FILORO-949136 format. One record per residue (C-alpha): residue number from 0; residue in three letters; x, y, z. Coordinates in steps of 0.001 Angstrom, whole numbers. Example, Ala and Ser with C-alpha at 12.3 -4.5 7.8 and 13.67 -1.06 7.14 Angstrom:
BEGIN
  seq  type       px       py       pz
    0   ALA    12300    -4500     7800
    1   SER    13670    -1060     7140
! end
This chain:
BEGIN
  seq  type       px       py       pz
    0   MET   205364    53807   155138
    1   ILE   205523    57585   154686
    2   ILE   201745    57921   154883
    3   ALA   201753    55997   158160
    4   LEU   204460    58288   159558
    5   VAL   202507    61379   158517
    6   LEU   199415    59996   160247
    7   ILE   201480    59273   163368
    8   LEU   202771    62855   163222
    9   VAL   199272    64329   163065
   10   ILE   197980    62109   165868
   11   THR   201043    62821   168034
   12   ASN   200523    66570   167675
   13   SER   196835    66249   168514
   14   VAL   197429    64063   171567
   15   ALA   200120    66504   172734
   16   GLN   197594    69334   172598
   17   VAL   195124    67305   174659
   18   PHE   197787    66666   177304
   19   LEU   198636    70376   177428
   20   LYS   194954    71178   177916
   21   LEU   194748    68631   180748
   22   GLY   197768    70238   182371
   23   ALA   196458    73776   181939
   24   VAL   193008    73232   183467
   25   GLN   194334    72008   186785
   26   ASN   193651    74394   189625
   27   LYS   197259    74918   190655
   28   PRO   199749    77784   190776
   29   THR   201353    78639   187432
   30   LEU   204685    76993   188183
   31   LEU   202988    73702   189090
   32   ILE   200951    73827   185867
   33   ILE   204167    74148   183885
   34   ILE   205871    71197   185556
   35   ASN   202974    68766   186036
   36   ILE   202986    65353   184357
   37   TYR   200385    66251   181702
   38   THR   202338    69285   180562
   39   ILE   205614    67371   180499
   40   ILE   204021    64592   178411
   41   GLY   202501    67178   176051
   42   TYR   205797    68952   175456
   43   SER   207610    65629   175075
   44   LEU   205140    64569   172390
   45   PHE   205629    67904   170610
   46   PHE   209385    67297   170680
   47   LEU   208908    63830   169150
   48   ALA   206582    65304   166528
   49   THR   209217    67893   165642
   50   LEU   211830    65180   165142
   51   LEU   209381    63193   163016
   52   SER   208620    66306   160934
   53   VAL   212304    66828   160201
   54   TYR   212645    63174   159211
   55   LEU   209592    63348   156936
   56   LEU   211019    66370   155118
   57   LYS   213547    63983   153583
   58   PHE   210693    62296   151706
   59   ILE   207995    64908   151101
   60   SER   208090    68612   150341
   61   PHE   207664    71273   152990
   62   LYS   204548    72495   151183
   63   GLU   202906    69069   151359
   64   LEU   203856    68543   154986
   65   THR   202485    71942   155967
   66   VAL   199142    71206   154340
   67   ILE   198884    67788   155973
   68   ILE   199769    69203   159385
   69   ALA   196680    71418   159085
   70   LEU   194726    68234   159834
   71   ASN   196017    68510   163414
   72   TYR   193140    70885   164089
   73   VAL   190589    68321   162965
   74   PHE   192076    65518   165058
   75   THR   192421    67826   168065
   76   PHE   188778    68846   167669
   77   LEU   187691    65195   167650
   78   LEU   189920    64252   170590
   79   SER   188668    67200   172633
   80   ILE   185108    65987   172153
   81   LEU   185920    62352   172921
   82   LEU   188449    62727   175734
   83   LEU   187819    66141   177260
   84   LYS   184034    66095   176805
   85   GLU   184117    69558   175259
   86   ARG   181031    70803   173471
   87   PHE   181145    71234   169758
   88   THR   179369    74112   168127
   89   GLY   178312    74790   164591
   90   ARG   181145    77270   164309
   91   LYS   183728    74630   165268
   92   VAL   182237    72121   162829
   93   LEU   182254    74714   160044
   94   SER   185849    75646   160850
   95   ASN   186961    72026   160629
   96   LEU   185074    71497   157382
   97   LEU   186878    74517   155939
   98   ILE   190222    73069   157034
   99   VAL   189479    69718   155396
  100   SER   188239    71493   152252
  101   GLY   191443    73526   152121
  102   VAL   193583    70412   152454
  103   ILE   191641    68711   149653
  104   VAL   191793    71729   147322
  105   PHE   195480    72321   148024
  106   ASN   196311    68705   147156
  107   LEU   194458    68641   143822
! end
């Protein structure tokens, strides 16, 4: 159950970042970027993720949660390729491999 909630947390954070990107790239004045539907959804998902993080701290340590949350970058990288059609470079791949390596080493 806890593992599923942690996975939901990571995915929620990553999807929120994608929505914020969708809101930011619109060719509109700054105020309209802040209050468009994509931005509102993104911030709402971040709020839900924050509540879920607080709940998860009842069951796992802050140290463990912090390490797991680092996987947000990997999921966001994958979602940006799949949904936003962003290019991936060797540098981005290397960065994500380092993140995954750090998570593995930290959890040994």
